[in-house]
MDAnalysis code that builds the backbone (N, CA, C; Angstrom):
import MDAnalysis as mda
import numpy as np

u = mda.Universe.empty(432, n_residues=144, atom_resindex=np.repeat(np.arange(144), 3), trajectory=True)
u.add_TopologyAttr("name", ["N", "CA", "C"] * 144)
u.add_TopologyAttr("resid", np.arange(1, 145))
u.add_TopologyAttr("resname", ["UNK", "UNK", "UNK", "UNK", "UNK", "UNK", "UNK", "UNK", "UNK", "UNK", "UNK", "UNK", "UNK", "UNK", "UNK", "UNK", "UNK", "UNK", "UNK", "UNK", "UNK", "UNK", "UNK", "UNK", "UNK", "UNK", "UNK", "UNK", "UNK", "UNK", "UNK", "UNK", "UNK", "UNK", "UNK", "UNK", "UNK", "UNK", "UNK", "UNK", "UNK", "UNK", "UNK", "UNK", "UNK", "UNK", "UNK", "UNK", "UNK", "UNK", "UNK", "UNK", "UNK", "UNK", "UNK", "UNK", "UNK", "UNK", "UNK", "UNK", "UNK", "UNK", "UNK", "UNK", "UNK", "UNK", "UNK", "UNK", "UNK", "UNK", "UNK", "UNK", "UNK", "UNK", "UNK", "UNK", "UNK", "UNK", "UNK", "UNK", "UNK", "UNK", "UNK", "UNK", "UNK", "UNK", "UNK", "UNK", "UNK", "UNK", "UNK", "UNK", "UNK", "UNK", "UNK", "UNK", "UNK", "UNK", "UNK", "UNK", "UNK", "UNK", "UNK", "UNK", "UNK", "UNK", "UNK", "UNK", "UNK", "UNK", "UNK", "UNK", "UNK", "UNK", "UNK", "UNK", "UNK", "UNK", "UNK", "UNK", "UNK", "UNK", "UNK", "UNK", "UNK", "UNK", "UNK", "UNK", "UNK", "UNK", "UNK", "UNK", "UNK", "UNK", "UNK", "UNK", "UNK", "UNK", "UNK", "UNK", "UNK", "UNK", "UNK", "UNK"])
u.atoms.positions = np.array([
    [174.030, -60.439, 151.487],
    [172.889, -60.782, 152.654],
    [171.651, -60.322, 152.298],
    [170.591, -60.755, 152.587],
    [169.014, -60.535, 151.866],
    [168.814, -59.477, 152.674],
    [167.693, -58.406, 152.289],
    [167.044, -57.618, 153.322],
    [166.372, -58.428, 154.374],
    [166.286, -58.362, 155.573],
    [165.364, -59.269, 156.501],
    [164.027, -58.707, 157.054],
    [163.164, -59.570, 157.081],
    [161.965, -59.294, 157.774],
    [162.069, -58.746, 159.033],
    [161.539, -57.743, 159.358],
    [161.779, -57.148, 160.696],
    [160.559, -57.926, 161.739],
    [160.962, -57.217, 162.979],
    [160.107, -57.961, 164.121],
    [159.025, -56.764, 164.060],
    [158.153, -57.032, 165.013],
    [156.759, -56.186, 164.882],
    [156.900, -55.787, 166.565],
    [156.567, -54.642, 166.783],
    [156.480, -54.178, 168.079],
    [155.059, -53.068, 168.254],
    [154.552, -53.242, 169.110],
    [153.260, -52.636, 169.670],
    [153.484, -51.659, 170.165],
    [153.776, -50.292, 170.089],
    [154.100, -49.041, 170.629],
    [153.054, -48.049, 170.634],
    [152.414, -47.737, 171.830],
    [151.342, -46.444, 172.024],
    [149.980, -47.151, 171.148],
    [149.774, -48.158, 171.121],
    [148.457, -48.684, 170.697],
    [148.512, -48.882, 168.740],
    [149.952, -48.610, 168.467],
    [150.143, -48.808, 166.907],
    [151.267, -50.202, 166.972],
    [150.868, -51.038, 165.743],
    [151.999, -51.990, 165.335],
    [152.967, -51.265, 164.490],
    [154.178, -51.517, 164.576],
    [155.213, -50.929, 164.002],
    [156.134, -51.926, 163.729],
    [156.953, -51.438, 162.707],
    [158.448, -52.404, 162.381],
    [159.404, -52.098, 163.325],
    [160.244, -53.478, 163.694],
    [161.184, -53.088, 164.537],
    [162.483, -53.706, 164.116],
    [163.592, -52.922, 163.616],
    [164.845, -53.667, 162.917],
    [165.633, -53.902, 164.182],
    [165.370, -54.620, 164.709],
    [166.564, -55.228, 166.060],
    [165.750, -56.618, 166.495],
    [166.480, -57.503, 166.863],
    [166.221, -58.817, 167.441],
    [166.532, -59.221, 168.695],
    [165.554, -58.228, 169.770],
    [166.234, -58.713, 170.991],
    [166.179, -59.924, 171.720],
    [165.403, -60.869, 171.043],
    [165.602, -62.259, 171.649],
    [167.269, -62.733, 171.322],
    [167.605, -62.361, 170.366],
    [169.148, -62.916, 170.098],
    [170.186, -62.582, 171.348],
    [169.654, -61.408, 172.196],
    [170.535, -61.149, 173.317],
    [170.147, -62.087, 174.180],
    [169.018, -62.808, 174.357],
    [168.818, -63.760, 175.474],
    [169.490, -64.993, 175.068],
    [169.578, -65.487, 173.870],
    [170.306, -66.530, 173.527],
    [171.923, -66.321, 173.934],
    [172.350, -65.286, 173.770],
    [173.894, -64.816, 173.734],
    [174.072, -65.172, 175.433],
    [172.923, -64.725, 176.201],
    [173.286, -64.625, 177.695],
    [172.969, -65.653, 178.391],
    [172.395, -66.750, 177.695],
    [172.026, -67.975, 178.398],
    [172.972, -69.118, 177.756],
    [173.457, -68.583, 176.537],
    [174.561, -69.931, 175.881],
    [173.530, -70.918, 175.186],
    [172.375, -70.548, 175.239],
    [171.501, -71.746, 174.379],
    [170.688, -71.002, 173.248],
    [170.825, -71.369, 172.137],
    [170.092, -70.943, 171.256],
    [169.382, -72.187, 170.222],
    [168.132, -72.170, 170.445],
    [167.267, -73.429, 169.696],
    [167.822, -73.349, 168.202],
    [167.428, -74.258, 167.733],
    [167.840, -74.531, 166.273],
    [166.562, -74.289, 165.367],
    [166.430, -72.741, 164.826],
    [165.233, -72.514, 164.165],
    [165.379, -72.779, 162.457],
    [164.357, -72.996, 161.921],
    [164.357, -73.387, 160.402],
    [164.270, -72.221, 159.703],
    [165.034, -71.703, 158.902],
    [165.131, -70.647, 158.030],
    [164.248, -70.998, 156.811],
    [162.970, -70.369, 156.605],
    [161.884, -70.763, 155.465],
    [162.350, -69.859, 154.438],
    [163.035, -68.919, 154.631],
    [163.318, -68.078, 153.370],
    [164.719, -67.300, 153.693],
    [165.301, -66.770, 152.847],
    [166.433, -66.068, 152.991],
    [165.998, -64.620, 153.465],
    [165.063, -64.165, 153.653],
    [164.420, -62.989, 154.283],
    [164.235, -63.082, 155.626],
    [164.330, -64.242, 156.212],
    [164.474, -64.754, 157.631],
    [165.629, -65.165, 158.156],
    [166.816, -65.230, 157.891],
    [167.959, -65.813, 158.286],
    [168.030, -66.638, 159.945],
    [167.078, -65.542, 160.854],
    [166.973, -66.085, 162.206],
    [165.969, -67.210, 162.207],
    [165.005, -67.574, 161.161],
    [164.149, -68.459, 161.463],
    [162.901, -68.368, 162.423],
    [162.764, -67.084, 162.877],
    [161.367, -66.561, 163.760],
    [161.219, -65.080, 163.549],
    [160.030, -64.619, 163.795],
    [159.630, -63.419, 163.905],
    [158.927, -63.136, 165.221],
    [159.782, -62.101, 166.009],
    [159.022, -61.889, 167.485],
    [158.224, -60.727, 167.254],
    [157.103, -60.788, 168.441],
    [156.192, -59.777, 168.428],
    [156.373, -59.223, 169.827],
    [156.511, -57.879, 169.932],
    [156.951, -57.296, 170.842],
    [156.217, -56.120, 171.352],
    [156.267, -55.679, 172.637],
    [155.453, -54.683, 173.022],
    [155.956, -53.975, 174.380],
    [155.915, -52.576, 174.149],
    [156.163, -51.695, 175.484],
    [154.834, -51.155, 175.795],
    [154.975, -51.532, 177.373],
    [153.772, -51.182, 177.989],
    [154.500, -50.923, 179.432],
    [154.013, -49.752, 179.889],
    [154.158, -49.130, 181.310],
    [156.120, -49.246, 181.125],
    [156.235, -48.689, 179.848],
    [157.958, -48.546, 179.928],
    [158.776, -49.873, 180.404],
    [158.293, -51.090, 179.719],
    [158.657, -52.358, 179.941],
    [158.491, -53.019, 178.647],
    [159.747, -53.433, 178.203],
    [159.668, -54.581, 177.101],
    [159.328, -55.808, 177.198],
    [158.277, -56.269, 176.483],
    [157.715, -57.552, 176.422],
    [158.010, -58.377, 175.228],
    [158.066, -59.723, 175.328],
    [157.917, -60.402, 174.320],
    [156.797, -60.875, 174.196],
    [155.876, -60.763, 173.374],
    [154.308, -61.201, 173.666],
    [153.979, -62.444, 172.313],
    [154.860, -62.366, 171.303],
    [154.661, -63.764, 170.485],
    [155.815, -64.076, 169.875],
    [155.613, -65.236, 169.131],
    [156.675, -65.408, 168.229],
    [156.143, -66.505, 167.158],
    [156.989, -66.218, 166.030],
    [156.166, -67.200, 164.938],
    [157.317, -67.990, 164.013],
    [157.267, -69.080, 163.687],
    [158.409, -69.599, 162.931],
    [158.274, -71.268, 163.392],
    [159.368, -71.857, 162.814],
    [159.596, -73.334, 162.988],
    [160.781, -73.647, 163.627],
    [160.723, -74.657, 164.758],
    [162.226, -75.433, 165.041],
    [162.706, -76.219, 163.656],
    [163.701, -76.648, 163.773],
    [164.653, -77.267, 162.618],
    [163.919, -78.490, 162.483],
    [162.953, -78.946, 163.277],
    [162.484, -80.502, 163.246],
    [160.952, -80.373, 162.717],
    [160.823, -78.790, 162.217],
    [159.542, -78.376, 161.679],
    [158.481, -78.115, 162.673],
    [158.349, -78.373, 163.930],
    [157.333, -77.996, 164.955],
    [157.579, -76.669, 165.092],
    [156.383, -75.919, 165.244],
    [156.122, -74.638, 165.588],
    [156.908, -73.878, 166.909],
    [157.391, -72.826, 166.880],
    [157.924, -72.048, 167.901],
    [156.750, -71.182, 168.471],
    [156.635, -71.340, 169.590],
    [155.655, -70.675, 170.434],
    [156.332, -70.167, 171.715],
    [155.702, -69.193, 172.402],
    [156.264, -68.552, 173.449],
    [156.561, -69.350, 174.816],
    [155.271, -70.316, 174.958],
    [155.392, -71.425, 175.832],
    [156.766, -72.331, 175.693],
    [156.920, -72.880, 174.183],
    [158.084, -73.562, 174.080],
    [159.372, -73.127, 174.341],
    [159.488, -71.789, 174.328],
    [160.612, -71.203, 174.580],
    [160.888, -70.749, 176.170],
    [159.774, -70.197, 176.594],
    [159.631, -69.791, 178.014],
    [158.278, -70.691, 178.795],
    [159.093, -71.692, 178.829],
    [157.759, -72.862, 179.787],
    [157.238, -71.704, 180.790],
    [156.200, -72.112, 180.903],
    [155.109, -71.292, 182.074],
    [154.614, -69.680, 181.745],
    [155.445, -69.182, 180.611],
    [155.039, -68.223, 179.875],
    [154.382, -68.085, 178.472],
    [152.964, -68.245, 178.809],
    [152.399, -68.279, 177.257],
    [151.859, -66.920, 176.381],
    [151.894, -65.908, 177.555],
    [151.279, -64.597, 177.118],
    [152.205, -63.656, 176.764],
    [153.258, -63.496, 177.846],
    [154.383, -62.756, 177.703],
    [155.252, -62.795, 178.560],
    [156.466, -62.156, 178.114],
    [157.672, -62.333, 178.738],
    [158.715, -61.041, 178.970],
    [158.833, -60.714, 179.975],
    [159.352, -59.231, 180.303],
    [160.916, -59.753, 179.812],
    [161.353, -58.827, 179.014],
    [162.679, -58.676, 178.360],
    [163.821, -58.163, 179.160],
    [163.953, -58.525, 180.237],
    [164.878, -58.255, 181.308],
    [166.233, -58.353, 181.008],
    [166.528, -59.186, 180.048],
    [167.780, -59.565, 179.341],
    [168.345, -58.709, 178.242],
    [167.404, -57.740, 177.866],
    [167.770, -56.843, 176.770],
    [168.282, -55.595, 177.220],
    [169.575, -54.927, 176.669],
    [169.744, -53.548, 176.959],
    [170.543, -53.135, 175.607],
    [169.882, -52.264, 175.073],
    [170.559, -51.837, 173.455],
    [169.175, -50.813, 173.135],
    [169.783, -50.385, 171.810],
    [168.518, -49.286, 171.119],
    [167.845, -50.286, 170.193],
    [166.467, -49.966, 170.401],
    [165.445, -50.472, 169.289],
    [165.608, -49.443, 168.393],
    [165.454, -49.861, 166.979],
    [164.953, -49.151, 165.981],
    [164.050, -49.300, 165.333],
    [163.050, -48.044, 165.475],
    [161.822, -48.384, 164.442],
    [161.716, -47.523, 163.373],
    [161.855, -47.779, 162.398],
    [162.133, -46.936, 161.109],
    [160.510, -46.129, 160.830],
    [160.671, -45.120, 160.302],
    [159.399, -44.453, 160.025],
    [159.484, -43.436, 159.166],
    [158.604, -43.264, 158.307],
    [158.371, -42.379, 157.080],
    [158.660, -43.024, 155.761],
    [159.163, -42.277, 154.832],
    [159.425, -42.903, 153.530],
    [160.714, -43.601, 153.336],
    [160.529, -44.617, 152.664],
    [162.185, -45.281, 152.404],
    [162.787, -44.329, 151.515],
    [164.104, -44.115, 151.820],
    [164.921, -43.234, 151.310],
    [165.931, -43.905, 150.302],
    [166.682, -45.117, 150.833],
    [167.320, -45.964, 150.281],
    [167.377, -47.166, 150.548],
    [167.043, -48.023, 149.637],
    [167.012, -49.512, 149.991],
    [168.342, -50.283, 149.847],
    [168.522, -51.094, 150.574],
    [169.610, -51.790, 150.931],
    [169.537, -53.073, 151.073],
    [170.067, -53.976, 150.121],
    [169.581, -55.323, 149.858],
    [170.562, -56.142, 151.236],
    [170.535, -55.910, 152.351],
    [171.092, -56.362, 153.488],
    [170.582, -56.081, 155.032],
    [170.294, -57.296, 155.391],
    [170.119, -57.257, 156.892],
    [168.647, -56.066, 157.058],
    [168.993, -54.808, 158.100],
    [167.988, -54.015, 158.337],
    [168.780, -52.534, 157.612],
    [169.479, -52.711, 156.889],
    [170.409, -51.373, 156.524],
    [169.641, -50.334, 155.320],
    [168.692, -50.740, 155.072],
    [167.977, -49.540, 154.430],
    [167.851, -48.259, 155.207],
    [167.443, -47.003, 154.561],
    [167.516, -46.113, 155.383],
    [166.164, -45.414, 155.215],
    [165.371, -45.081, 155.950],
    [164.023, -44.314, 156.087],
    [164.168, -42.887, 156.423],
    [163.039, -42.176, 156.166],
    [163.027, -40.648, 156.890],
    [163.416, -40.574, 157.757],
    [162.950, -41.522, 158.920],
    [163.279, -40.836, 160.129],
    [163.594, -42.403, 160.953],
    [164.182, -42.454, 161.934],
    [164.170, -43.952, 162.674],
    [163.697, -43.367, 164.422],
    [162.832, -43.751, 164.914],
    [162.703, -43.790, 166.527],
    [163.703, -44.676, 167.133],
    [164.419, -44.159, 168.070],
    [165.498, -44.888, 168.466],
    [164.741, -45.116, 170.311],
    [164.832, -46.045, 170.630],
    [164.187, -46.515, 172.216],
    [165.309, -47.082, 172.792],
    [166.030, -46.227, 173.665],
    [166.884, -47.012, 174.694],
    [166.442, -47.774, 175.897],
    [166.839, -48.776, 176.066],
    [166.392, -49.832, 176.853],
    [167.647, -50.391, 177.586],
    [167.248, -50.525, 178.829],
    [168.301, -50.797, 179.664],
    [167.669, -51.920, 180.713],
    [168.210, -53.339, 180.885],
    [167.325, -54.350, 181.508],
    [165.803, -54.611, 181.378],
    [165.348, -54.316, 179.983],
    [164.053, -54.458, 179.618],
    [163.379, -53.285, 179.973],
    [163.730, -52.220, 180.563],
    [162.986, -51.024, 180.926],
    [163.569, -49.870, 179.813],
    [162.477, -49.199, 179.421],
    [162.647, -47.879, 178.571],
    [163.126, -47.027, 179.145],
    [164.359, -46.567, 178.730],
    [165.169, -45.292, 179.399],
    [164.825, -43.814, 178.561],
    [164.785, -43.942, 177.283],
    [164.314, -42.790, 176.573],
    [164.145, -43.185, 175.356],
    [163.408, -42.180, 174.428],
    [162.940, -42.156, 173.127],
    [163.270, -41.046, 172.368],
    [163.790, -41.462, 170.976],
    [164.167, -40.117, 170.341],
    [164.010, -40.123, 168.959],
    [163.727, -38.921, 168.236],
    [163.578, -39.291, 166.580],
    [165.019, -38.840, 166.149],
    [165.431, -39.825, 165.067],
    [166.544, -39.248, 164.462],
    [166.273, -38.992, 162.764],
    [166.359, -38.049, 162.258],
    [166.083, -37.606, 161.212],
    [167.057, -38.160, 159.967],
    [166.983, -38.677, 159.059],
    [168.001, -39.302, 158.248],
    [168.050, -38.783, 156.636],
    [167.230, -37.708, 156.665],
    [167.283, -37.041, 155.105],
    [168.704, -36.014, 155.415],
    [169.184, -35.873, 154.249],
    [170.694, -35.093, 153.907],
    [170.177, -33.443, 154.427],
    [168.787, -33.111, 153.889],
    [168.332, -31.907, 154.002],
    [168.043, -31.676, 155.685],
    [168.183, -32.330, 156.481],
    [167.582, -32.042, 157.894],
    [166.322, -32.603, 157.989],
    [165.542, -33.030, 157.140],
    [163.994, -33.397, 157.146],
    [163.370, -32.326, 156.841],
    [163.756, -31.374, 156.029],
    [163.141, -30.196, 155.509],
    [162.053, -30.496, 154.616],
    [162.720, -31.447, 153.700],
    [161.908, -31.906, 152.305],
    [162.029, -30.828, 151.497],
    [162.948, -29.966, 151.146],
    [162.915, -29.060, 150.175],
    [164.393, -29.320, 149.231],
    [164.095, -30.886, 148.675],
    [165.239, -31.251, 147.999],
    [165.070, -30.434, 146.443],
])
């Protein structure tokens, strides 16, 4: 499997990479997954979601990609009546935001290792906690 394009997350006024696809949980919950066109092997899911955490709530605020028939994917086409944002009430899990230096590239999904990861625990769309996980063998001291 090829390394995958990350989703985007707006967090505390910054745009960061998100190595998780919360929208997949929505498709699993509803049992209905639209057919997207994978334009590249770097994005097998066929779309890239834009997310925001605001007031401790996770929102889908945009999406890019194409349906299998070539028509563009929009927030409104996935969630009629919601053109600007959708509260991700369906998502419970850990959002991974890689940070810092790339330590080890892995040509598979989101398996590359970065200096640290911000791990955001979400339950029913509500942020419960955030913690930083350091991934250096030296505990992040930098004295290699």
